[in-house]
Short mmCIF file of the C-alpha atoms (twelve columns), coordinates in Angstrom:
data_MODEL
# 
_entry.id   MODEL 
# 
loop_
_atom_site.group_PDB 
_atom_site.id 
_atom_site.type_symbol 
_atom_site.label_atom_id 
_atom_site.label_alt_id 
_atom_site.label_comp_id 
_atom_site.label_asym_id 
_atom_site.label_seq_id 
_atom_site.Cartn_x 
_atom_site.Cartn_y 
_atom_site.Cartn_z 
_atom_site.pdbx_PDB_model_num 
ATOM 1   C CA . MET A 1   195.383 59.332 177.002 1 
ATOM 2   C CA . SER A 2   192.507 56.870 177.392 1 
ATOM 3   C CA . ASP A 3   189.794 56.348 174.796 1 
ATOM 4   C CA . GLN A 4   187.340 57.948 177.229 1 
ATOM 5   C CA . GLY A 5   189.603 60.981 177.625 1 
ATOM 6   C CA . LEU A 6   189.949 61.233 173.866 1 
ATOM 7   C CA . THR A 7   186.191 60.984 173.332 1 
ATOM 8   C CA . SER A 8   185.633 63.821 175.791 1 
ATOM 9   C CA . LEU A 9   187.719 66.110 173.568 1 
ATOM 10  C CA . PHE A 10  185.447 65.571 170.567 1 
ATOM 11  C CA . VAL A 11  182.340 67.283 171.909 1 
ATOM 12  C CA . ASP A 12  180.586 70.509 171.008 1 
ATOM 13  C CA . PRO A 13  181.969 71.196 167.530 1 
ATOM 14  C CA . LEU A 14  181.928 74.847 166.579 1 
ATOM 15  C CA . LEU A 15  180.341 73.978 163.234 1 
ATOM 16  C CA . PRO A 16  179.230 70.907 161.290 1 
ATOM 17  C CA . ARG A 17  181.793 69.048 159.209 1 
ATOM 18  C CA . PRO A 18  181.840 70.714 155.772 1 
ATOM 19  C CA . GLU A 19  181.497 68.867 152.505 1 
ATOM 20  C CA . MET A 20  184.712 67.948 150.730 1 
ATOM 21  C CA . THR A 21  184.547 70.869 148.303 1 
ATOM 22  C CA . ALA A 22  186.729 73.961 148.068 1 
ATOM 23  C CA . GLU A 23  183.738 76.238 148.623 1 
ATOM 24  C CA . SER A 24  182.519 74.430 151.751 1 
ATOM 25  C CA . MET A 25  186.020 74.114 153.146 1 
ATOM 26  C CA . ARG A 26  186.737 77.813 152.536 1 
ATOM 27  C CA . ALA A 27  183.553 78.802 154.380 1 
ATOM 28  C CA . ALA A 28  184.577 76.605 157.323 1 
ATOM 29  C CA . VAL A 29  188.099 78.064 157.407 1 
ATOM 30  C CA . GLU A 30  186.614 81.555 157.353 1 
ATOM 31  C CA . GLN A 31  184.370 80.736 160.326 1 
ATOM 32  C CA . LEU A 32  187.114 79.028 162.339 1 
ATOM 33  C CA . ASP A 33  190.048 81.375 161.695 1 
ATOM 34  C CA . ALA A 34  189.777 83.967 158.937 1 
ATOM 35  C CA . SER A 35  193.494 84.739 159.261 1 
ATOM 36  C CA . GLU A 36  194.127 81.371 157.539 1 
ATOM 37  C CA . LEU A 37  192.219 82.395 154.379 1 
ATOM 38  C CA . PRO A 38  195.246 83.806 152.505 1 
ATOM 39  C CA . GLN A 39  197.045 80.473 152.920 1 
ATOM 40  C CA . PHE A 40  193.906 78.543 151.989 1 
ATOM 41  C CA . ASP A 41  193.432 80.663 148.845 1 
ATOM 42  C CA . ALA A 42  197.099 80.339 147.869 1 
ATOM 43  C CA . ASP A 43  196.903 76.559 148.270 1 
ATOM 44  C CA . ALA A 44  193.687 76.473 146.224 1 
ATOM 45  C CA . VAL A 45  195.315 78.376 143.359 1 
ATOM 46  C CA . ARG A 46  198.248 75.935 143.259 1 
ATOM 47  C CA . GLY A 47  195.780 73.063 142.806 1 
ATOM 48  C CA . GLU A 48  197.834 70.497 144.700 1 
ATOM 49  C CA . PRO A 49  196.245 67.032 144.934 1 
ATOM 50  C CA . THR A 50  196.524 67.146 148.738 1 
ATOM 51  C CA . PHE A 51  194.782 70.517 148.991 1 
ATOM 52  C CA . LEU A 52  191.323 69.372 150.164 1 
ATOM 53  C CA . PRO A 53  192.491 66.467 152.352 1 
ATOM 54  C CA . ARG A 54  195.018 68.694 154.127 1 
ATOM 55  C CA . TRP A 55  192.524 71.468 154.769 1 
ATOM 56  C CA . SER A 56  189.825 69.010 155.832 1 
ATOM 57  C CA . LEU A 57  192.215 67.828 158.562 1 
ATOM 58  C CA . TRP A 58  192.821 71.429 159.605 1 
ATOM 59  C CA . VAL A 59  189.071 72.081 159.763 1 
ATOM 60  C CA . GLU A 60  188.363 68.860 161.673 1 
ATOM 61  C CA . ARG A 61  191.027 69.692 164.243 1 
ATOM 62  C CA . ASN A 62  189.781 73.254 164.640 1 
ATOM 63  C CA . ARG A 63  186.076 72.386 164.875 1 
ATOM 64  C CA . PHE A 64  186.650 71.084 168.419 1 
ATOM 65  C CA . PRO A 65  187.903 73.676 170.940 1 
ATOM 66  C CA . ALA A 66  189.008 71.041 173.468 1 
ATOM 67  C CA . VAL A 67  191.172 69.324 170.854 1 
ATOM 68  C CA . MET A 68  192.858 72.559 169.875 1 
ATOM 69  C CA . ARG A 69  193.389 73.518 173.519 1 
ATOM 70  C CA . ARG A 70  195.107 70.186 174.194 1 
ATOM 71  C CA . VAL A 71  197.254 70.419 171.049 1 
ATOM 72  C CA . HIS A 72  198.285 73.931 172.085 1 
ATOM 73  C CA . GLU A 73  199.117 72.753 175.638 1 
ATOM 74  C CA . LEU A 74  201.296 69.994 174.198 1 
ATOM 75  C CA . GLU A 75  203.032 72.418 171.810 1 
ATOM 76  C CA . LEU A 76  203.885 74.640 174.768 1 
ATOM 77  C CA . ALA A 77  204.956 71.703 176.942 1 
ATOM 78  C CA . LEU A 78  207.381 70.175 174.445 1 
ATOM 79  C CA . PRO A 79  210.125 72.827 174.686 1 
ATOM 80  C CA . ARG A 80  209.882 72.746 178.488 1 
ATOM 81  C CA . THR A 81  210.511 69.028 178.833 1 
ATOM 82  C CA . GLU A 82  213.595 68.085 180.798 1 
ATOM 83  C CA . SER A 83  214.338 64.615 179.483 1 
ATOM 84  C CA . LEU A 84  214.185 62.630 176.290 1 
ATOM 85  C CA . GLU A 85  211.538 60.354 177.808 1 
ATOM 86  C CA . GLU A 86  209.351 63.318 178.737 1 
ATOM 87  C CA . SER A 87  209.771 64.795 175.247 1 
ATOM 88  C CA . ARG A 88  208.807 61.498 173.670 1 
ATOM 89  C CA . ALA A 89  205.715 61.214 175.889 1 
ATOM 90  C CA . VAL A 90  204.517 64.689 174.888 1 
ATOM 91  C CA . ALA A 91  205.243 64.062 171.202 1 
ATOM 92  C CA . GLU A 92  203.509 60.677 171.384 1 
ATOM 93  C CA . GLU A 93  200.349 62.176 172.888 1 
ATOM 94  C CA . MET A 94  200.300 64.920 170.266 1 
ATOM 95  C CA . SER A 95  200.788 62.389 167.488 1 
ATOM 96  C CA . TRP A 96  198.089 60.130 168.920 1 
ATOM 97  C CA . LEU A 97  195.661 63.036 169.215 1 
ATOM 98  C CA . LEU A 98  196.264 64.284 165.676 1 
ATOM 99  C CA . HIS A 99  195.920 60.729 164.355 1 
ATOM 100 C CA . ALA A 100 192.584 60.454 166.182 1 
ATOM 101 C CA . VAL A 101 191.468 63.641 164.399 1 
ATOM 102 C CA . SER A 102 192.359 62.179 161.019 1 
ATOM 103 C CA . GLU A 103 190.565 58.906 161.781 1 
ATOM 104 C CA . ARG A 104 187.309 60.823 162.247 1 
ATOM 105 C CA . LEU A 105 187.218 61.818 158.575 1 
ATOM 106 C CA . PRO A 106 185.299 59.489 156.239 1 
ATOM 107 C CA . TRP A 107 187.875 59.701 153.444 1 
ATOM 108 C CA . THR A 108 190.677 58.536 155.758 1 
ATOM 109 C CA . GLN A 109 188.639 55.475 156.738 1 
ATOM 110 C CA . ARG A 110 188.680 54.315 153.119 1 
ATOM 111 C CA . SER A 111 192.376 55.107 152.712 1 
ATOM 112 C CA . THR A 112 193.363 53.314 155.913 1 
ATOM 113 C CA . SER A 113 191.374 50.189 155.108 1 
ATOM 114 C CA . ARG A 114 192.805 50.047 151.595 1 
ATOM 115 C CA . ILE A 115 196.363 50.272 152.920 1 
ATOM 116 C CA . GLY A 116 195.644 47.676 155.579 1 
ATOM 117 C CA . ASN A 117 194.354 45.193 152.989 1 
ATOM 118 C CA . GLU A 118 197.463 45.298 150.811 1 
# 
């Protein structure tokens, strides 16, 4: 997928990016897919250190309908592939797309640059 094709997927978000707080993230999850709230709440109770970063990725991915449509298309295409090369191409596009989602988040910018400077 070209950079232009990728950029076209990140248009018309369903809602603004929430703040990196449990309350803001919960409100966003509720707006995007209320059926995910039990899992969100269970994760919040466990207090895992990856709780907010993981859910912020979920929210970022789900804020853009075109991104989620493409991810869903790729998920459906993968089991129908007929060769290893075709499977790898589908998996590579999905990986590339999900990585592009994560790169949009401010906190991943800091993490990536820190890792790159080591």
